[in-house]
Every structure is written in C-alpha cells, then in structure tokens.
Residue, then its C-alpha position, 0 to 999 in steps of 0.5 A: m588478565p595482565a595489564h599489558s594484554t588489556e592495553g594491547n586489546y585497547l590499542r588493537i581496537i583503536e587501530l581497527r577503528r582508524a582502519r575502518s571504511r568511512p561512509w562519507v555519503l552517509y555523513s554528508s547526507l546527515l549533515i545536509t539533512a541537519a542543515l535543512a532542518a535548521w534552516a526550515w526551523t528558522a525560516d520565518d517566511l515559510y510560516q507566514s500566514v495572511l490570517s492572524a492568530g486570532q482569525r485562525s483560532a476563530n476559524l478552528e472554533r467555527f469548524l469544530g462547531k460545524i463538524t459537531p452532529a446537527a442533532v447534538r449541535d441543536s440540543g447540546d445532548w450527545s445522546e442524540f448522536a446515535p439516532w442521528a447516525i442511524k438515520l444517516l446510515h439508512e436514509g442518507e444511503a451511507l450504509k449502501a455507500v459503505g457496501i459499495t466502497f467495500a465491494l469496489a476495494t475487495a473486487a479490485a484487490a482480488l483481481s489485482g492479486f490474482l493477476a499478479l500471482l499469474f505473472l510472478p513466475a515470469a517476473a521473478r529473476n530467480l525463475t525466469t532465467p536461463n539457469p533457474l535457481g542456479i540449476t543449469s537448464g541447458h538453454r543457450g543462445i536464442a532460448a536463453g535470451l528469450w527467458i531474459v526478455l520474458n523477465k524484462i517484459s514482465r517487470l516492465i509491465f509491473v513498472f508501467t501499471r503501478s506508475l498510472p495514478e488511480y484517479v487518472l485511470g478512473f477518470l479515463l475509464i469512466s469516460i469510456l464506460g460511463p459512471d459504472p462501478w467496474a470502471l473504478v474496479l479496473a482503475l484500482a486493479i491496474h495500479n495495484f497489479g503493478i505494486l503487488g506484482r513487484l512486491g510478490a516478485e521480490v518475495i519469491e526471489n528472497a524465498p529459501p531456494e532449496p525446496a524449489q531446487t529439488v523440484i526443478a532437479q526432479g524435472g518439475g520445471r519452473l512452474g512446478a517449482y513456483l507452485a509446489a515450493l516458492l508460492p507456499e513458502s511465500f504465501n504468508r508474506m503475500v497475504v500481508y501485502f494483499f491486505y495492505r493493498w486492500e486497505t489502500c484500495v478502500r481509501e482510493a475507492t473513497v476518493l474515486g467515488m468523487l468521480g460520480v459512482v455512489s460510494l463514500g467519496y460521492l457522499i463526501t463530495n455531496a456533503k461538502a458541496g452542501r456545507a454539511f461538514d458534520q455528515m462529511v466527517f461522519f462519512v470519512l470516519l465510516g471509511a476509516l472503520i472499514v480500514l480498521a475492520g480490514d486490518l483486524l481481518s488481516l491479523l486473524v487470517r495471518r494468525w490462522l495461517r501461522f497456526e496451520r503451518 
C-alpha cells in the first residue's frame, strides 16, 4: 500500500474522531462516580464503630460458635450433624415448613403468571393500538381512543400492583383474612403480577412482528395474533421470567412467614427469639436449597423447550 494512502487513512481517522459526538452526560457521570468512590474510600467517619477491632473479632468468634449445630458443638464431632438435621426436619416441623413455603411461592407465581398472560394483549403497545403491528385497522375517532385508553389503564395496573410491597400487602391481608396461607399467596401474587405483566409486555413488543402481522392480515384479530404468533414466539423468554419471579417468591414467602403463617420464616423468627442461632441458619439454608432446586428445574425446562423447538 502506498505511503500517502496510509497517511491519508490515518488523517481521515483523526478527522472522524474529532467530528464524533461527545457524550458529555456519560463523561460527567463517570467523573462524579469516580469522585464519590474516592470520597467514600477516604471518609473515615463512614467506618467508625463503637466497637474496637478486638470486640468485633470476639463477637464474630462467639457468633460462629452459636451457629454451629448444637450436637456438633457439644461433642465436637461433625458426624452428629446428620442426626441433628434429620431430627430438626421431622420433630421441628422444618419439613412441613419447607413444603408450605414451596406451596406458597408456587401458588403465587402460578396465579400471577396466569393473570399476567390474560392482561398482556391489552398492555402490549404494539397490539392495543388503533393500528396493531403497523396494520391499518380502520379505527378512527372514539374507537381509536378506546384502544389507547385500554392500553394505558392496563399498564397503569401493572405499575400500581408492582409498587405495593409484599410485606405490607401481607400484613393488610392477614388483618382481613387472618393468619391464612392464602393471604400470603395473594400478597405475593399481586406484586408479581405487576412485574411479570411489565416484563411480558416488553417481550411481546420486541417479538418478531411478521407472523403476527400475517394473522391480523388474514382476519385473525389482535387476540388471534397474540395466541397464534406472539405468545408462542415469546414463551421461552416468559418461562425464564416466571422462574426468576418464582425464586423471588420463595425468598419473600420465607420473609412473609414472619407474619405468623407456619413457613420457614415463622421457624426462623421462633429460632431467633429463642436464640437458637444454629437452627435459624439451618432454616435459612433450607430456603436457599429450594431456590437452587428451582433454578435447576428452570434450566431443565428451558433446555427441553429449546429441544422441542
């Protein structure tokens, strides 16, 4: 390649670099973030503690001793852990609490997912519009406005329900229904309905439009396009979101059990009140195992769906 050509290309690159748009907002954000990180690192007042390093070390050592299973702590033999855990599972109602926690999370996730699927056609902005998927429907005036209003109301419902904290909903519903498991199921379902609805609507909006356009062009309508084209095309992604929210429901069901319904959260509260920290940690780990099992199930289901497709 001639030398003048190489030099010309280099000059052209320099020219393009100088002419490029400069994202000052991004640069400013990076500078502010770097300044805050430097301040946080050097601000000694943020890290002052009323306890000395020796006291903190002693507290940590004492806590680690308390969370060691009682049978192991007494004998010093970790072979005693399995009999202790089995006894706690059966006599301490841990196995029952695991089943209730799993049932609460599964019922809440299934209910919220089912309701979200019903609302998605109304919440997807590419469907609930006077011209669905860019195809002219002939709606004008009031009829066109009704489609827009329906879409806004549906999305507003999603915003409202996901803004309600599960713990507050659980507290209110238990005040109305009493310490009934369905109070917690409804609390979890209402909150996750809004989240799954919002995520599902975005998946529908980003799905390839061509198959759905074909359905509408042949007279299938919005609902037909949703059921025959958009939902099957987006189903795998929705399954991922469903299992993600199911895992969240397991964690939240554990927390909501502290309101008085016998679940892992209820046992954790009782163990903490009795200062049985070894049992408390054991119950927390049981909740983590449920989440891990759900993640494995999610992986298997998604692999099966990809294989079937």
